[in-house]
PDB file with one MODEL, atoms N, CA, C and O in Angstrom:
MODEL        1
ATOM      1  N   UNK A   1      90.321 124.893 111.421  1.00  0.00           N
ATOM      2  CA  UNK A   1      90.811 123.642 110.893  1.00  0.00           C
ATOM      3  C   UNK A   1      90.240 122.521 111.751  1.00  0.00           C
ATOM      4  O   UNK A   1      90.604 122.385 112.919  1.00  0.00           O
ATOM      5  N   UNK A   2      89.357 121.725 111.183  1.00  0.00           N
ATOM      6  CA  UNK A   2      88.672 120.684 111.935  1.00  0.00           C
ATOM      7  C   UNK A   2      88.946 119.322 111.297  1.00  0.00           C
ATOM      8  O   UNK A   2      88.621 119.105 110.129  1.00  0.00           O
ATOM      9  N   UNK A   3      89.536 118.415 112.052  1.00  0.00           N
ATOM     10  CA  UNK A   3      89.815 117.066 111.557  1.00  0.00           C
ATOM     11  C   UNK A   3      88.744 116.098 112.042  1.00  0.00           C
ATOM     12  O   UNK A   3      88.343 116.134 113.205  1.00  0.00           O
ATOM     13  N   UNK A   4      88.295 115.250 111.158  1.00  0.00           N
ATOM     14  CA  UNK A   4      87.370 114.184 111.531  1.00  0.00           C
ATOM     15  C   UNK A   4      88.217 112.972 111.914  1.00  0.00           C
ATOM     16  O   UNK A   4      88.636 112.202 111.050  1.00  0.00           O
ATOM     17  N   UNK A   5      88.460 112.812 113.188  1.00  0.00           N
ATOM     18  CA  UNK A   5      89.352 111.766 113.678  1.00  0.00           C
ATOM     19  C   UNK A   5      88.525 110.587 114.178  1.00  0.00           C
ATOM     20  O   UNK A   5      87.601 110.749 114.975  1.00  0.00           O
ATOM     21  N   UNK A   6      88.868 109.422 113.704  1.00  0.00           N
ATOM     22  CA  UNK A   6      88.185 108.217 114.169  1.00  0.00           C
ATOM     23  C   UNK A   6      88.895 107.666 115.398  1.00  0.00           C
ATOM     24  O   UNK A   6      90.087 107.904 115.595  1.00  0.00           O
ATOM     25  N   UNK A   7      88.173 106.944 116.208  1.00  0.00           N
ATOM     26  CA  UNK A   7      88.782 106.382 117.414  1.00  0.00           C
ATOM     27  C   UNK A   7      89.466 105.046 117.142  1.00  0.00           C
ATOM     28  O   UNK A   7      90.154 104.516 118.015  1.00  0.00           O
ATOM     29  N   UNK A   8      89.288 104.500 115.950  1.00  0.00           N
ATOM     30  CA  UNK A   8      89.955 103.247 115.603  1.00  0.00           C
ATOM     31  C   UNK A   8      91.426 103.503 115.294  1.00  0.00           C
ATOM     32  O   UNK A   8      91.793 104.535 114.732  1.00  0.00           O
ATOM     33  N   UNK A   9      92.235 102.560 115.667  1.00  0.00           N
ATOM     34  CA  UNK A   9      93.668 102.678 115.425  1.00  0.00           C
ATOM     35  C   UNK A   9      94.045 101.981 114.123  1.00  0.00           C
ATOM     36  O   UNK A   9      93.560 100.883 113.852  1.00  0.00           O
ATOM     37  N   UNK A  10      94.910 102.607 113.305  1.00  0.00           N
ATOM     38  CA  UNK A  10      95.364 101.913 112.102  1.00  0.00           C
ATOM     39  C   UNK A  10      96.252 100.718 112.425  1.00  0.00           C
ATOM     40  O   UNK A  10      96.564  99.923 111.539  1.00  0.00           O
ATOM     41  N   UNK A  11      96.660 100.583 113.675  1.00  0.00           N
ATOM     42  CA  UNK A  11      97.500  99.466 114.083  1.00  0.00           C
ATOM     43  C   UNK A  11      96.865  98.105 113.866  1.00  0.00           C
ATOM     44  O   UNK A  11      97.566  97.097 113.783  1.00  0.00           O
ATOM     45  N   UNK A  12      95.544  98.069 113.772  1.00  0.00           N
ATOM     46  CA  UNK A  12      94.868  96.790 113.540  1.00  0.00           C
ATOM     47  C   UNK A  12      95.140  96.256 112.140  1.00  0.00           C
ATOM     48  O   UNK A  12      94.833  95.101 111.847  1.00  0.00           O
ATOM     49  N   UNK A  13      95.712  97.085 111.273  1.00  0.00           N
ATOM     50  CA  UNK A  13      96.010  96.676 109.902  1.00  0.00           C
ATOM     51  C   UNK A  13      97.503  96.437 109.666  1.00  0.00           C
ATOM     52  O   UNK A  13      97.937  96.318 108.520  1.00  0.00           O
ATOM     53  N   UNK A  14      98.281  96.367 110.731  1.00  0.00           N
ATOM     54  CA  UNK A  14      99.717  96.144 110.596  1.00  0.00           C
ATOM     55  C   UNK A  14      99.981  94.646 110.456  1.00  0.00           C
ATOM     56  O   UNK A  14      99.258  93.816 111.007  1.00  0.00           O
ATOM     57  N   UNK A  15     101.025  94.326 109.712  1.00  0.00           N
ATOM     58  CA  UNK A  15     101.452  92.945 109.490  1.00  0.00           C
ATOM     59  C   UNK A  15     100.399  92.110 108.763  1.00  0.00           C
ATOM     60  O   UNK A  15     100.128  90.963 109.118  1.00  0.00           O
ATOM     61  N   UNK A  16      99.823  92.714 107.749  1.00  0.00           N
ATOM     62  CA  UNK A  16      98.864  92.008 106.899  1.00  0.00           C
ATOM     63  C   UNK A  16      99.406  91.967 105.476  1.00  0.00           C
ATOM     64  O   UNK A  16     100.153  92.851 105.057  1.00  0.00           O
ATOM     65  N   UNK A  17      99.023  90.943 104.750  1.00  0.00           N
ATOM     66  CA  UNK A  17      99.435  90.779 103.359  1.00  0.00           C
ATOM     67  C   UNK A  17      98.221  90.351 102.550  1.00  0.00           C
ATOM     68  O   UNK A  17      97.477  89.453 102.944  1.00  0.00           O
ATOM     69  N   UNK A  18      98.033  91.013 101.408  1.00  0.00           N
ATOM     70  CA  UNK A  18      96.979  90.621 100.477  1.00  0.00           C
ATOM     71  C   UNK A  18      97.623  90.473  99.112  1.00  0.00           C
ATOM     72  O   UNK A  18      98.246  91.407  98.607  1.00  0.00           O
ATOM     73  N   UNK A  19      97.475  89.313  98.522  1.00  0.00           N
ATOM     74  CA  UNK A  19      98.006  89.074  97.179  1.00  0.00           C
ATOM     75  C   UNK A  19      96.853  88.600  96.308  1.00  0.00           C
ATOM     76  O   UNK A  19      96.259  87.551  96.559  1.00  0.00           O
ATOM     77  N   UNK A  20      96.544  89.381  95.286  1.00  0.00           N
ATOM     78  CA  UNK A  20      95.460  89.044  94.368  1.00  0.00           C
ATOM     79  C   UNK A  20      96.051  88.732  93.003  1.00  0.00           C
ATOM     80  O   UNK A  20      97.070  89.301  92.613  1.00  0.00           O
ATOM     81  N   UNK A  21      95.409  87.830  92.283  1.00  0.00           N
ATOM     82  CA  UNK A  21      95.950  87.375  91.004  1.00  0.00           C
ATOM     83  C   UNK A  21      96.010  88.473  89.958  1.00  0.00           C
ATOM     84  O   UNK A  21      96.824  88.397  89.037  1.00  0.00           O
ATOM     85  N   UNK A  22      95.177  89.483  90.077  1.00  0.00           N
ATOM     86  CA  UNK A  22      95.200  90.604  89.130  1.00  0.00           C
ATOM     87  C   UNK A  22      94.568  91.824  89.784  1.00  0.00           C
ATOM     88  O   UNK A  22      93.993  91.725  90.868  1.00  0.00           O
ATOM     89  N   UNK A  23      94.672  92.953  89.137  1.00  0.00           N
ATOM     90  CA  UNK A  23      94.092  94.174  89.691  1.00  0.00           C
ATOM     91  C   UNK A  23      92.574  94.106  89.621  1.00  0.00           C
ATOM     92  O   UNK A  23      92.010  93.413  88.773  1.00  0.00           O
ATOM     93  N   UNK A  24      91.930  94.820  90.507  1.00  0.00           N
ATOM     94  CA  UNK A  24      90.480  94.847  90.595  1.00  0.00           C
ATOM     95  C   UNK A  24      89.846  95.248  89.264  1.00  0.00           C
ATOM     96  O   UNK A  24      90.299  96.186  88.608  1.00  0.00           O
ATOM     97  N   UNK A  25      88.808  94.538  88.878  1.00  0.00           N
ATOM     98  CA  UNK A  25      88.089  94.872  87.660  1.00  0.00           C
ATOM     99  C   UNK A  25      88.548  94.129  86.420  1.00  0.00           C
ATOM    100  O   UNK A  25      87.961  94.293  85.350  1.00  0.00           O
ATOM    101  N   UNK A  26      89.587  93.317  86.544  1.00  0.00           N
ATOM    102  CA  UNK A  26      90.104  92.554  85.406  1.00  0.00           C
ATOM    103  C   UNK A  26      90.001  91.063  85.691  1.00  0.00           C
ATOM    104  O   UNK A  26      90.017  90.635  86.845  1.00  0.00           O
ATOM    105  N   UNK A  27      89.895  90.280  84.623  1.00  0.00           N
ATOM    106  CA  UNK A  27      89.776  88.828  84.763  1.00  0.00           C
ATOM    107  C   UNK A  27      91.119  88.198  85.096  1.00  0.00           C
ATOM    108  O   UNK A  27      92.158  88.604  84.576  1.00  0.00           O
ATOM    109  N   UNK A  28      91.082  87.203  85.968  1.00  0.00           N
ATOM    110  CA  UNK A  28      92.266  86.396  86.253  1.00  0.00           C
ATOM    111  C   UNK A  28      92.320  85.283  85.212  1.00  0.00           C
ATOM    112  O   UNK A  28      91.337  84.573  84.997  1.00  0.00           O
ATOM    113  N   UNK A  29      93.459  85.141  84.577  1.00  0.00           N
ATOM    114  CA  UNK A  29      93.597  84.176  83.490  1.00  0.00           C
ATOM    115  C   UNK A  29      94.108  82.840  84.006  1.00  0.00           C
ATOM    116  O   UNK A  29      94.833  82.774  84.999  1.00  0.00           O
ATOM    117  N   UNK A  30      93.715  81.774  83.311  1.00  0.00           N
ATOM    118  CA  UNK A  30      94.183  80.443  83.682  1.00  0.00           C
ATOM    119  C   UNK A  30      94.294  79.577  82.438  1.00  0.00           C
ATOM    120  O   UNK A  30      93.592  79.780  81.447  1.00  0.00           O
ATOM    121  N   UNK A  31      95.184  78.618  82.518  1.00  0.00           N
ATOM    122  CA  UNK A  31      95.357  77.616  81.472  1.00  0.00           C
ATOM    123  C   UNK A  31      94.330  76.512  81.731  1.00  0.00           C
ATOM    124  O   UNK A  31      94.098  76.140  82.881  1.00  0.00           O
ATOM    125  N   UNK A  32      93.717  75.988  80.673  1.00  0.00           N
ATOM    126  CA  UNK A  32      92.646  75.005  80.868  1.00  0.00           C
ATOM    127  C   UNK A  32      93.122  73.710  81.526  1.00  0.00           C
ATOM    128  O   UNK A  32      92.330  73.044  82.194  1.00  0.00           O
ATOM    129  N   UNK A  33      94.378  73.340  81.358  1.00  0.00           N
ATOM    130  CA  UNK A  33      94.896  72.144  82.025  1.00  0.00           C
ATOM    131  C   UNK A  33      95.816  72.470  83.211  1.00  0.00           C
ATOM    132  O   UNK A  33      95.787  71.770  84.224  1.00  0.00           O
ATOM    133  N   UNK A  34      96.617  73.509  83.093  1.00  0.00           N
ATOM    134  CA  UNK A  34      97.605  73.830  84.126  1.00  0.00           C
ATOM    135  C   UNK A  34      97.048  74.719  85.231  1.00  0.00           C
ATOM    136  O   UNK A  34      97.659  74.830  86.294  1.00  0.00           O
ATOM    137  N   UNK A  35      95.905  75.352  85.004  1.00  0.00           N
ATOM    138  CA  UNK A  35      95.279  76.168  86.035  1.00  0.00           C
ATOM    139  C   UNK A  35      95.730  77.621  86.030  1.00  0.00           C
ATOM    140  O   UNK A  35      96.235  78.129  85.029  1.00  0.00           O
ATOM    141  N   UNK A  36      95.538  78.274  87.161  1.00  0.00           N
ATOM    142  CA  UNK A  36      95.781  79.707  87.328  1.00  0.00           C
ATOM    143  C   UNK A  36      97.251  80.074  87.133  1.00  0.00           C
ATOM    144  O   UNK A  36      98.143  79.448  87.706  1.00  0.00           O
ATOM    145  N   UNK A  37      97.486  81.098  86.317  1.00  0.00           N
ATOM    146  CA  UNK A  37      98.858  81.598  86.131  1.00  0.00           C
ATOM    147  C   UNK A  37      99.438  82.041  87.463  1.00  0.00           C
ATOM    148  O   UNK A  37     100.595  81.753  87.770  1.00  0.00           O
ATOM    149  N   UNK A  38      98.645  82.734  88.245  1.00  0.00           N
ATOM    150  CA  UNK A  38      99.112  83.290  89.510  1.00  0.00           C
ATOM    151  C   UNK A  38      99.464  82.181  90.501  1.00  0.00           C
ATOM    152  O   UNK A  38     100.556  82.181  91.069  1.00  0.00           O
ATOM    153  N   UNK A  39      98.550  81.244  90.708  1.00  0.00           N
ATOM    154  CA  UNK A  39      98.794  80.176  91.683  1.00  0.00           C
ATOM    155  C   UNK A  39      99.961  79.296  91.248  1.00  0.00           C
ATOM    156  O   UNK A  39     100.785  78.903  92.074  1.00  0.00           O
ATOM    157  N   UNK A  40     100.035  78.988  89.956  1.00  0.00           N
ATOM    158  CA  UNK A  40     101.164  78.194  89.457  1.00  0.00           C
ATOM    159  C   UNK A  40     102.495  78.881  89.700  1.00  0.00           C
ATOM    160  O   UNK A  40     103.449  78.254  90.160  1.00  0.00           O
ATOM    161  N   UNK A  41     102.559  80.176  89.391  1.00  0.00           N
ATOM    162  CA  UNK A  41     103.799  80.937  89.608  1.00  0.00           C
ATOM    163  C   UNK A  41     104.109  81.074  91.090  1.00  0.00           C
ATOM    164  O   UNK A  41     105.271  80.997  91.489  1.00  0.00           O
ATOM    165  N   UNK A  42     103.086  81.276  91.910  1.00  0.00           N
ATOM    166  CA  UNK A  42     103.289  81.393  93.354  1.00  0.00           C
ATOM    167  C   UNK A  42     103.849  80.089  93.925  1.00  0.00           C
ATOM    168  O   UNK A  42     104.812  80.110  94.692  1.00  0.00           O
ATOM    169  N   UNK A  43     103.256  78.972  93.559  1.00  0.00           N
ATOM    170  CA  UNK A  43     103.752  77.670  94.048  1.00  0.00           C
ATOM    171  C   UNK A  43     105.189  77.413  93.596  1.00  0.00           C
ATOM    172  O   UNK A  43     106.019  76.959  94.383  1.00  0.00           O
ATOM    173  N   UNK A  44     105.478  77.704  92.332  1.00  0.00           N
ATOM    174  CA  UNK A  44     106.844  77.517  91.821  1.00  0.00           C
ATOM    175  C   UNK A  44     107.839  78.408  92.562  1.00  0.00           C
ATOM    176  O   UNK A  44     108.931  77.964  92.916  1.00  0.00           O
ATOM    177  N   UNK A  45     107.456  79.670  92.794  1.00  0.00           N
ATOM    178  CA  UNK A  45     108.362  80.615  93.462  1.00  0.00           C
ATOM    179  C   UNK A  45     108.591  80.224  94.919  1.00  0.00           C
ATOM    180  O   UNK A  45     109.713  80.314  95.417  1.00  0.00           O
ATOM    181  N   UNK A  46     107.542  79.793  95.600  1.00  0.00           N
ATOM    182  CA  UNK A  46     107.708  79.346  96.984  1.00  0.00           C
ATOM    183  C   UNK A  46     108.611  78.115  97.020  1.00  0.00           C
ATOM    184  O   UNK A  46     109.504  78.018  97.861  1.00  0.00           O
ATOM    185  N   UNK A  47     108.378  77.186  96.114  1.00  0.00           N
ATOM    186  CA  UNK A  47     109.192  75.973  96.056  1.00  0.00           C
ATOM    187  C   UNK A  47     110.666  76.290  95.789  1.00  0.00           C
ATOM    188  O   UNK A  47     111.555  75.675  96.378  1.00  0.00           O
ATOM    189  N   UNK A  48     110.916  77.247  94.906  1.00  0.00           N
ATOM    190  CA  UNK A  48     112.295  77.564  94.506  1.00  0.00           C
ATOM    191  C   UNK A  48     113.013  78.535  95.432  1.00  0.00           C
ATOM    192  O   UNK A  48     114.236  78.475  95.556  1.00  0.00           O
ATOM    193  N   UNK A  49     112.273  79.433  96.088  1.00  0.00           N
ATOM    194  CA  UNK A  49     112.926  80.544  96.788  1.00  0.00           C
ATOM    195  C   UNK A  49     112.617  80.659  98.280  1.00  0.00           C
ATOM    196  O   UNK A  49     113.167  81.533  98.950  1.00  0.00           O
ATOM    197  N   UNK A  50     111.748  79.798  98.814  1.00  0.00           N
ATOM    198  CA  UNK A  50     111.343  79.990 100.213  1.00  0.00           C
ATOM    199  C   UNK A  50     112.475  79.789 101.209  1.00  0.00           C
ATOM    200  O   UNK A  50     112.400  80.287 102.332  1.00  0.00           O
ATOM    201  N   UNK A  51     113.512  79.075 100.824  1.00  0.00           N
ATOM    202  CA  UNK A  51     114.621  78.863 101.763  1.00  0.00           C
ATOM    203  C   UNK A  51     115.567  80.055 101.837  1.00  0.00           C
ATOM    204  O   UNK A  51     116.396  80.134 102.744  1.00  0.00           O
ATOM    205  N   UNK A  52     115.447  80.993 100.879  1.00  0.00           N
ATOM    206  CA  UNK A  52     116.405  82.103 100.858  1.00  0.00           C
ATOM    207  C   UNK A  52     115.774  83.495 100.761  1.00  0.00           C
ATOM    208  O   UNK A  52     116.443  84.487 101.050  1.00  0.00           O
ATOM    209  N   UNK A  53     114.518  83.588 100.366  1.00  0.00           N
ATOM    210  CA  UNK A  53     113.885  84.897 100.150  1.00  0.00           C
ATOM    211  C   UNK A  53     112.703  85.088 101.098  1.00  0.00           C
ATOM    212  O   UNK A  53     112.062  84.121 101.511  1.00  0.00           O
ATOM    213  N   UNK A  54     112.426  86.336 101.433  1.00  0.00           N
ATOM    214  CA  UNK A  54     111.236  86.612 102.236  1.00  0.00           C
ATOM    215  C   UNK A  54     110.027  86.753 101.308  1.00  0.00           C
ATOM    216  O   UNK A  54     110.183  86.906 100.096  1.00  0.00           O
ATOM    217  N   UNK A  55     108.841  86.701 101.875  1.00  0.00           N
ATOM    218  CA  UNK A  55     107.617  86.613 101.083  1.00  0.00           C
ATOM    219  C   UNK A  55     107.434  87.804 100.135  1.00  0.00           C
ATOM    220  O   UNK A  55     106.912  87.625  99.035  1.00  0.00           O
ATOM    221  N   UNK A  56     107.842  88.994 100.525  1.00  0.00           N
ATOM    222  CA  UNK A  56     107.690  90.150  99.627  1.00  0.00           C
ATOM    223  C   UNK A  56     108.523  89.969  98.362  1.00  0.00           C
ATOM    224  O   UNK A  56     108.062  90.284  97.265  1.00  0.00           O
ATOM    225  N   UNK A  57     109.736  89.468  98.505  1.00  0.00           N
ATOM    226  CA  UNK A  57     110.571  89.226  97.324  1.00  0.00           C
ATOM    227  C   UNK A  57     110.029  88.069  96.488  1.00  0.00           C
ATOM    228  O   UNK A  57     110.111  88.097  95.260  1.00  0.00           O
ATOM    229  N   UNK A  58     109.483  87.063  97.143  1.00  0.00           N
ATOM    230  CA  UNK A  58     108.864  85.957  96.402  1.00  0.00           C
ATOM    231  C   UNK A  58     107.690  86.476  95.579  1.00  0.00           C
ATOM    232  O   UNK A  58     107.525  86.085  94.423  1.00  0.00           O
ATOM    233  N   UNK A  59     106.886  87.340  96.153  1.00  0.00           N
ATOM    234  CA  UNK A  59     105.741  87.891  95.420  1.00  0.00           C
ATOM    235  C   UNK A  59     106.180  88.824  94.295  1.00  0.00           C
ATOM    236  O   UNK A  59     105.473  88.945  93.295  1.00  0.00           O
ATOM    237  N   UNK A  60     107.314  89.477  94.433  1.00  0.00           N
ATOM    238  CA  UNK A  60     107.860  90.274  93.326  1.00  0.00           C
ATOM    239  C   UNK A  60     108.255  89.355  92.173  1.00  0.00           C
ATOM    240  O   UNK A  60     108.021  89.683  91.010  1.00  0.00           O
ATOM    241  N   UNK A  61     108.847  88.222  92.487  1.00  0.00           N
ATOM    242  CA  UNK A  61     109.188  87.229  91.460  1.00  0.00           C
ATOM    243  C   UNK A  61     107.915  86.765  90.754  1.00  0.00           C
ATOM    244  O   UNK A  61     107.882  86.672  89.527  1.00  0.00           O
ATOM    245  N   UNK A  62     106.875  86.478  91.525  1.00  0.00           N
ATOM    246  CA  UNK A  62     105.595  86.038  90.955  1.00  0.00           C
ATOM    247  C   UNK A  62     105.020  87.116  90.042  1.00  0.00           C
ATOM    248  O   UNK A  62     104.571  86.815  88.936  1.00  0.00           O
ATOM    249  N   UNK A  63     105.030  88.361  90.495  1.00  0.00           N
ATOM    250  CA  UNK A  63     104.509  89.466  89.682  1.00  0.00           C
ATOM    251  C   UNK A  63     105.262  89.563  88.364  1.00  0.00           C
ATOM    252  O   UNK A  63     104.649  89.733  87.309  1.00  0.00           O
ATOM    253  N   UNK A  64     106.581  89.457  88.416  1.00  0.00           N
ATOM    254  CA  UNK A  64     107.380  89.516  87.185  1.00  0.00           C
ATOM    255  C   UNK A  64     107.052  88.365  86.245  1.00  0.00           C
ATOM    256  O   UNK A  64     106.902  88.570  85.040  1.00  0.00           O
ATOM    257  N   UNK A  65     106.939  87.160  86.786  1.00  0.00           N
ATOM    258  CA  UNK A  65     106.646  85.988  85.951  1.00  0.00           C
ATOM    259  C   UNK A  65     105.257  86.084  85.318  1.00  0.00           C
ATOM    260  O   UNK A  65     105.102  85.869  84.116  1.00  0.00           O
ATOM    261  N   UNK A  66     104.264  86.403  86.120  1.00  0.00           N
ATOM    262  CA  UNK A  66     102.887  86.462  85.614  1.00  0.00           C
ATOM    263  C   UNK A  66     102.730  87.578  84.590  1.00  0.00           C
ATOM    264  O   UNK A  66     102.053  87.397  83.578  1.00  0.00           O
ATOM    265  N   UNK A  67     103.343  88.723  84.840  1.00  0.00           N
ATOM    266  CA  UNK A  67     103.171  89.862  83.922  1.00  0.00           C
ATOM    267  C   UNK A  67     103.841  89.634  82.568  1.00  0.00           C
ATOM    268  O   UNK A  67     103.521  90.329  81.604  1.00  0.00           O
ATOM    269  N   UNK A  68     104.765  88.672  82.477  1.00  0.00           N
ATOM    270  CA  UNK A  68     105.411  88.347  81.197  1.00  0.00           C
ATOM    271  C   UNK A  68     104.561  87.417  80.332  1.00  0.00           C
ATOM    272  O   UNK A  68     104.758  87.348  79.119  1.00  0.00           O
ATOM    273  N   UNK A  69     103.620  86.706  80.946  1.00  0.00           N
ATOM    274  CA  UNK A  69     102.821  85.720  80.207  1.00  0.00           C
ATOM    275  C   UNK A  69     101.802  86.417  79.315  1.00  0.00           C
ATOM    276  O   UNK A  69     101.351  87.525  79.604  1.00  0.00           O
ATOM    277  N   UNK A  70     101.451  85.745  78.229  1.00  0.00           N
ATOM    278  CA  UNK A  70     100.441  86.255  77.299  1.00  0.00           C
ATOM    279  C   UNK A  70      99.493  85.125  76.936  1.00  0.00           C
ATOM    280  O   UNK A  70      99.907  83.983  76.736  1.00  0.00           O
ATOM    281  N   UNK A  71      98.208  85.467  76.856  1.00  0.00           N
ATOM    282  CA  UNK A  71      97.199  84.508  76.432  1.00  0.00           C
ATOM    283  C   UNK A  71      97.167  84.386  74.921  1.00  0.00           C
ATOM    284  O   UNK A  71      97.943  85.033  74.218  1.00  0.00           O
ATOM    285  N   UNK A  72      96.268  83.555  74.427  1.00  0.00           N
ATOM    286  CA  UNK A  72      96.187  83.300  72.984  1.00  0.00           C
ATOM    287  C   UNK A  72      95.783  84.540  72.192  1.00  0.00           C
ATOM    288  O   UNK A  72      96.087  84.633  71.003  1.00  0.00           O
ATOM    289  N   UNK A  73      95.113  85.480  72.821  1.00  0.00           N
ATOM    290  CA  UNK A  73      94.746  86.749  72.171  1.00  0.00           C
ATOM    291  C   UNK A  73      95.546  87.916  72.736  1.00  0.00           C
ATOM    292  O   UNK A  73      95.071  89.051  72.746  1.00  0.00           O
ATOM    293  N   UNK A  74      96.759  87.639  73.205  1.00  0.00           N
ATOM    294  CA  UNK A  74      97.679  88.625  73.776  1.00  0.00           C
ATOM    295  C   UNK A  74      97.182  89.220  75.101  1.00  0.00           C
ATOM    296  O   UNK A  74      97.588  90.319  75.479  1.00  0.00           O
ATOM    297  N   UNK A  75      96.303  88.492  75.805  1.00  0.00           N
ATOM    298  CA  UNK A  75      95.857  88.959  77.112  1.00  0.00           C
ATOM    299  C   UNK A  75      97.018  88.874  78.098  1.00  0.00           C
ATOM    300  O   UNK A  75      97.930  88.061  77.948  1.00  0.00           O
ATOM    301  N   UNK A  76      96.957  89.719  79.088  1.00  0.00           N
ATOM    302  CA  UNK A  76      97.968  89.683  80.145  1.00  0.00           C
ATOM    303  C   UNK A  76      97.313  90.076  81.461  1.00  0.00           C
ATOM    304  O   UNK A  76      96.171  90.533  81.493  1.00  0.00           O
ATOM    305  N   UNK A  77      98.040  89.893  82.518  1.00  0.00           N
ATOM    306  CA  UNK A  77      97.548  90.329  83.826  1.00  0.00           C
ATOM    307  C   UNK A  77      98.732  90.678  84.720  1.00  0.00           C
ATOM    308  O   UNK A  77      99.856  90.221  84.509  1.00  0.00           O
ATOM    309  N   UNK A  78      98.447  91.492  85.712  1.00  0.00           N
ATOM    310  CA  UNK A  78      99.468  91.907  86.669  1.00  0.00           C
ATOM    311  C   UNK A  78      98.915  91.675  88.076  1.00  0.00           C
ATOM    312  O   UNK A  78      97.903  92.270  88.446  1.00  0.00           O
ATOM    313  N   UNK A  79      99.566  90.817  88.861  1.00  0.00           N
ATOM    314  CA  UNK A  79      99.104  90.606  90.232  1.00  0.00           C
ATOM    315  C   UNK A  79      99.141  91.895  91.053  1.00  0.00           C
ATOM    316  O   UNK A  79      99.910  92.815  90.772  1.00  0.00           O
ATOM    317  N   UNK A  80      98.292  91.929  92.065  1.00  0.00           N
ATOM    318  CA  UNK A  80      98.177  93.085  92.936  1.00  0.00           C
ATOM    319  C   UNK A  80      98.537  92.636  94.347  1.00  0.00           C
ATOM    320  O   UNK A  80      97.843  91.809  94.938  1.00  0.00           O
ATOM    321  N   UNK A  81      99.620  93.182  94.881  1.00  0.00           N
ATOM    322  CA  UNK A  81     100.099  92.798  96.208  1.00  0.00           C
ATOM    323  C   UNK A  81     100.108  94.025  97.104  1.00  0.00           C
ATOM    324  O   UNK A  81     100.619  95.080  96.729  1.00  0.00           O
ATOM    325  N   UNK A  82      99.540  93.876  98.287  1.00  0.00           N
ATOM    326  CA  UNK A  82      99.571  94.957  99.274  1.00  0.00           C
ATOM    327  C   UNK A  82     100.054  94.373 100.597  1.00  0.00           C
ATOM    328  O   UNK A  82      99.534  93.364 101.074  1.00  0.00           O
ATOM    329  N   UNK A  83     101.043  95.017 101.171  1.00  0.00           N
ATOM    330  CA  UNK A  83     101.620  94.531 102.417  1.00  0.00           C
ATOM    331  C   UNK A  83     101.770  95.675 103.412  1.00  0.00           C
ATOM    332  O   UNK A  83     102.156  96.787 103.052  1.00  0.00           O
ATOM    333  N   UNK A  84     101.460  95.381 104.658  1.00  0.00           N
ATOM    334  CA  UNK A  84     101.752  96.328 105.739  1.00  0.00           C
ATOM    335  C   UNK A  84     102.723  95.696 106.743  1.00  0.00           C
ATOM    336  O   UNK A  84     102.766  96.077 107.912  1.00  0.00           O
ATOM    337  N   UNK A  85     103.499  94.723 106.256  1.00  0.00           N
ATOM    338  CA  UNK A  85     104.513  94.105 107.112  1.00  0.00           C
ATOM    339  C   UNK A  85     105.535  95.153 107.542  1.00  0.00           C
ATOM    340  O   UNK A  85     105.890  96.043 106.769  1.00  0.00           O
ATOM    341  N   UNK A  86     105.996  95.038 108.771  1.00  0.00           N
ATOM    342  CA  UNK A  86     107.031  95.931 109.278  1.00  0.00           C
ATOM    343  C   UNK A  86     108.405  95.278 109.285  1.00  0.00           C
ATOM    344  O   UNK A  86     109.405  95.913 109.620  1.00  0.00           O
ATOM    345  N   UNK A  87     108.445  94.017 108.917  1.00  0.00           N
ATOM    346  CA  UNK A  87     109.717  93.305 108.837  1.00  0.00           C
ATOM    347  C   UNK A  87     109.589  92.197 107.804  1.00  0.00           C
ATOM    348  O   UNK A  87     108.492  91.911 107.324  1.00  0.00           O
ATOM    349  N   UNK A  88     110.702  91.581 107.466  1.00  0.00           N
ATOM    350  CA  UNK A  88     110.682  90.494 106.492  1.00  0.00           C
ATOM    351  C   UNK A  88     110.038  89.252 107.115  1.00  0.00           C
ATOM    352  O   UNK A  88     110.232  88.953 108.294  1.00  0.00           O
ATOM    353  N   UNK A  89     109.281  88.551 106.302  1.00  0.00           N
ATOM    354  CA  UNK A  89     108.629  87.316 106.743  1.00  0.00           C
ATOM    355  C   UNK A  89     109.165  86.170 105.891  1.00  0.00           C
ATOM    356  O   UNK A  89     109.098  86.206 104.663  1.00  0.00           O
ATOM    357  N   UNK A  90     109.690  85.166 106.557  1.00  0.00           N
ATOM    358  CA  UNK A  90     110.271  84.003 105.885  1.00  0.00           C
ATOM    359  C   UNK A  90     109.457  82.753 106.209  1.00  0.00           C
ATOM    360  O   UNK A  90     108.851  82.652 107.276  1.00  0.00           O
ATOM    361  N   UNK A  91     109.452  81.805 105.276  1.00  0.00           N
ATOM    362  CA  UNK A  91     108.860  80.504 105.550  1.00  0.00           C
ATOM    363  C   UNK A  91     109.844  79.704 106.395  1.00  0.00           C
ATOM    364  O   UNK A  91     111.056  79.847 106.236  1.00  0.00           O
ATOM    365  N   UNK A  92     109.332  78.860 107.293  1.00  0.00           N
ATOM    366  CA  UNK A  92     110.259  78.034 108.073  1.00  0.00           C
ATOM    367  C   UNK A  92     110.952  77.018 107.168  1.00  0.00           C
ATOM    368  O   UNK A  92     110.389  76.610 106.151  1.00  0.00           O
ATOM    369  N   UNK A  93     112.164  76.607 107.526  1.00  0.00           N
ATOM    370  CA  UNK A  93     112.880  75.622 106.708  1.00  0.00           C
ATOM    371  C   UNK A  93     112.101  74.311 106.625  1.00  0.00           C
ATOM    372  O   UNK A  93     111.400  73.920 107.558  1.00  0.00           O
ATOM    373  N   UNK A  94     112.247  73.649 105.483  1.00  0.00           N
ATOM    374  CA  UNK A  94     111.603  72.341 105.315  1.00  0.00           C
ATOM    375  C   UNK A  94     112.342  71.299 106.130  1.00  0.00           C
ATOM    376  O   UNK A  94     113.555  71.384 106.324  1.00  0.00           O
ATOM    377  N   UNK A  95     111.606  70.333 106.594  1.00  0.00           N
ATOM    378  CA  UNK A  95     112.203  69.265 107.405  1.00  0.00           C
ATOM    379  C   UNK A  95     112.546  68.073 106.552  1.00  0.00           C
ATOM    380  O   UNK A  95     113.059  67.076 107.062  1.00  0.00           O
TER     381      UNK A  95
ENDMDL
END
C-alpha cells in the first residue's frame, strides 16, 4: 500500500470563500438594465441581513433567490458557493 503524499499542507486553503454566480460551464444571466441577478441578490441580501446573519447564511439566501428567477426563455441559474470557513463570519456593524 503506497500513498503519494504531498508535502503541501491543506491548511493553506482554510478560511476561504468562493462564490460564483453560476456553476462552471453555464452562462451567468443578467437583466439589461438592472444587471447581474447574482450581484443584485447579493447586495440586497447583505443590505437586509448583514446585521444578523453570517456570510454562509446570506449566501444561502442569495442562492435561493437567484435559483427562483427565470429568464424570458425560462432560463435559470444556480450560484456555486464553496467555503472552508471553520467558524461563522459576520460583517461588522454599520456606523
